[in-house]
C-alpha positions as CSV (number, residue, x, y, z in Angstrom):
1,M,-79.8,50.0,20.9
2,P,-78.7,46.9,18.3
3,F,-76.5,50.0,16.5
4,Q,-75.7,51.1,20.3
5,H,-74.3,47.9,20.8
6,F,-72.7,47.3,17.6
7,L,-70.5,50.3,18.4
8,Q,-69.7,48.7,21.8
9,S,-69.0,45.4,20.8
10,E,-65.3,44.3,21.1
11,D,-65.6,40.7,19.5
12,G,-64.2,42.1,16.1
13,A,-60.7,43.6,17.3
14,V,-59.5,40.0,18.3
15,V,-60.0,38.9,14.4
16,V,-58.1,42.3,13.5
17,D,-55.4,41.7,15.8
18,W,-54.7,38.1,13.9
19,V,-55.0,39.6,10.6
20,V,-52.5,41.7,11.5
21,L,-49.8,39.8,13.1
22,T,-50.5,37.0,10.1
23,A,-49.7,39.4,7.6
24,A,-46.6,40.6,9.9
25,A,-45.2,36.9,9.8
26,V,-46.0,36.4,6.1
27,G,-43.9,39.7,5.5
28,L,-41.1,38.2,8.0
29,G,-41.3,34.6,6.3
30,L,-41.1,36.7,2.7
31,A,-38.2,38.9,4.0
32,A,-35.9,36.3,5.4
33,M,-36.5,34.2,2.2
34,A,-35.1,37.6,0.1
35,V,-32.2,37.2,2.2
36,V,-30.7,34.0,1.8
37,S,-32.2,32.9,-1.7
38,G,-29.0,34.3,-3.2
39,G,-26.8,32.6,-1.0
40,I,-28.3,29.2,-1.7
41,E,-28.6,29.9,-5.0
42,D,-24.9,30.3,-5.4
43,L,-24.5,27.2,-2.8
44,S,-26.8,24.9,-5.1
45,G,-25.0,26.4,-8.5
46,E,-21.3,25.3,-6.4
47,I,-22.6,21.8,-5.7
48,Q,-24.1,21.3,-9.3
49,M,-20.7,22.3,-11.1
50,E,-19.1,20.0,-8.5
51,L,-21.4,16.9,-9.5
52,V,-21.1,17.7,-13.0
53,S,-17.5,17.5,-12.8
54,I,-17.1,13.9,-11.2
55,D,-16.5,11.2,-14.0
56,P,-18.5,8.4,-12.1
57,G,-16.3,5.6,-14.2
58,A,-13.0,6.9,-12.8
59,L,-14.1,6.0,-9.7
60,F,-14.6,2.0,-10.5
61,D,-12.1,-0.3,-11.5
62,W,-14.6,-1.6,-14.1
63,G,-11.9,-4.3,-15.6
64,A,-11.3,-5.9,-12.5
65,N,-15.1,-5.6,-12.0
66,T,-14.1,-4.8,-8.2
67,A,-15.4,-2.4,-5.5
68,P,-14.9,1.9,-6.0
69,A,-11.5,2.9,-6.5
70,F,-11.2,5.3,-3.3
71,G,-7.8,4.0,-1.9
72,A,-6.2,1.6,-0.2
73,W,-3.6,-0.1,2.0
74,G,-0.2,-1.8,0.1
75,D,-2.4,-3.1,-3.1
76,L,-5.6,-3.7,-1.6
77,E,-8.3,-1.9,-2.9
78,I,-11.2,-0.3,-0.9
79,F,-14.8,-2.5,-0.9
80,S,-16.7,0.0,0.7
81,P,-18.6,2.3,-1.8
82,R,-19.5,4.5,1.2
83,Q,-16.1,5.4,2.9
84,S,-12.6,6.4,1.4
85,A,-9.4,5.7,3.0
86,E,-9.4,8.4,4.7
87,Q,-12.8,7.7,6.6
88,A,-11.6,4.0,7.5
89,E,-8.7,5.9,9.4
90,S,-10.5,8.2,11.1
91,Y,-12.9,5.6,12.1
92,V,-10.1,3.4,13.3
93,A,-8.5,6.0,15.4
94,A,-11.9,6.5,16.7
95,I,-11.8,3.2,17.9
96,L,-8.4,3.6,18.9
97,A,-9.5,6.3,20.8
98,S,-12.0,4.6,22.6
99,N,-10.3,2.1,23.8
100,G,-7.8,4.2,25.9
101,G,-5.3,3.7,22.9
102,D,-4.5,0.2,23.7
103,Y,-3.8,-0.9,19.9
104,Q,-4.6,-4.6,21.0
105,A,-8.5,-4.4,22.3
106,A,-8.6,-2.4,18.8
107,Y,-7.4,-4.5,17.1
108,D,-9.5,-7.6,18.4
109,Q,-12.8,-5.1,18.4
110,L,-12.0,-4.5,14.9
111,Y,-11.2,-8.2,14.0
112,Q,-14.6,-9.1,15.4
113,Q,-16.4,-6.5,13.5
114,A,-15.0,-7.7,10.1
115,L,-15.7,-11.6,11.0
116,D,-19.2,-10.5,12.0
117,M,-19.6,-7.9,8.9
118,T,-20.6,-5.2,10.9
119,Y,-20.9,-2.9,8.3
120,A,-21.9,-3.9,5.1
121,D,-19.9,-4.0,1.8
122,G,-17.1,-5.1,3.0
123,E,-16.6,-1.7,5.2
124,S,-15.8,-3.8,8.4
125,I,-12.9,-5.7,6.1
126,D,-11.2,-2.1,5.0
127,D,-11.5,-0.8,8.5
128,L,-9.5,-3.8,9.6
129,G,-6.8,-3.0,6.9
130,A,-6.7,0.8,8.0
131,F,-6.1,-0.3,11.7
132,E,-2.8,-2.7,10.8
133,A,-1.6,0.4,8.5
134,L,-1.8,2.3,11.1
135,A,-0.3,-0.4,13.7
136,A,2.5,-1.1,11.7
137,E,2.7,2.8,11.1
138,N,3.8,3.6,14.7
139,G,5.8,0.7,15.4
140,V,3.3,-1.7,17.2
141,T,2.9,-5.7,17.1
142,L,-0.2,-6.9,17.5
143,E,-0.8,-10.4,18.9
144,T,-2.8,-11.9,16.7
145,G,-2.9,-15.7,17.3
146,D,-4.3,-17.8,14.1
147,N,-6.0,-14.9,13.2
148,M,-6.7,-14.1,9.3
149,T,-4.8,-10.6,8.0
150,Y,-6.2,-8.0,6.4
151,G,-4.7,-9.5,2.7
152,E,-6.6,-12.9,3.6
153,L,-10.0,-11.3,4.5
154,H,-8.9,-8.9,1.7
155,T,-8.7,-12.0,-0.7
156,I,-11.9,-14.0,0.6
157,Y,-14.2,-11.3,0.6
158,D,-13.1,-10.5,-3.1
159,A,-13.5,-14.3,-4.1
160,N,-16.2,-14.7,-2.3
161,G,-18.7,-11.7,-1.8
162,S,-18.6,-12.6,2.2
163,L,-16.8,-14.3,4.9
């Protein structure tokens, strides 16, 4: 009777099913890896070539001991090591859009961010400079009252590292 019970038992069938399914999943993973590995190697090679071609010394004005020279408005350099002039200009355009195209409301928001140093490393001051340049480019006159200009904020921050 034990041999006949062994022949009729289905307990091992579940284990066999899981072994087959697991082998199929592993095989599918290996096949996917084989398909994408060439593209990933090409991309990593391109990234490596781009990084090797960058001269880190060219990003900084070492003689003046100032911030990275990513760009500027007028003759003042950008402070932030995290954003370029184009990124600051894109950011202020988004702020302007979020204020419904109201230049004064956008200016007030950006000026307050600069005073509060909302973003580190002078980035808030850079944003204000980008906005002042955008307003001037579009012939918009802002009511600034007694507020300091981008140039004045830039000079203070450059001298003290804070406002």
